[in-house]
Each structure stands twice: as structure tokens, then as C-alpha cells.
Phi, psi and omega in degrees: 000312180298321181296320179294319177297318179298315181296320179296316179295321179297318178296317177299319180297318178298317180295317179298320179295315178299316180299315180292319183291330181290339178295326178048046177288147178277130180254150171271115182253122178251127182246115182274147177212183179270161183301132177093352183253006184299317181292323177296318178295321177298316177297320179297319177294321177299320178296329179276356176104008179259104187262334181268080186246130176256123181272128178244186175280113181063024179195166170228159181229141175221170172253140180189192178239187184294330177298321178296320179300312180296316181298315181292321176302325183278323193254343182283136180257332184265003184265147174269319179202158178244118184247149179239130176282118181259338181203145177233133180205163178254144178250128178261157177292000000 
């Protein structure tokens, strides 16, 4: 009985992931690095095929999807962390 419940939940999770993944929304991905290495990180991203790179202070930003987030986490050597913007809002006084 428990095994059947587990299998049913696993199938639902796969379907939910496919449904979410099919949206293919573009995410703002911020890749943090140390000061002075931003240009090296930009070159590394260019070598990996990411050409639209915005250089920030101690970071770079690109547009991509969740596959890009996983790929960059695995393959970047000059990055400290890969962050995804999930929500944007303004704070008032």
C-alpha cells in the first residue's frame, strides 16, 4: 500500500515538473563572483554560449530558464553562487 502511494506521488511530481517546465519562462539569473573577476566570468559565460551578459559589481546577470541554472551551477568555475530572481517588488517608507 505504501509503495503504491509513493509511486502515485512520484508520478504527480513528474507531471507537475513537466507542466512547470513547459512554460519556459525566462528567469533573471545573477551569478556572484569576487571583485575583479567579473570580466573573466563574462568570458567564461561567452565560451559556454551565453552572449547576452550584463556585468554588475561582483556579479553578472543573464536571462535563462531552470535548465540554465542547473547547467551553470555545474559548469562555472569563477562563480561563487548562482541566484534566481523569484519576485520583484518595491518597498515604501
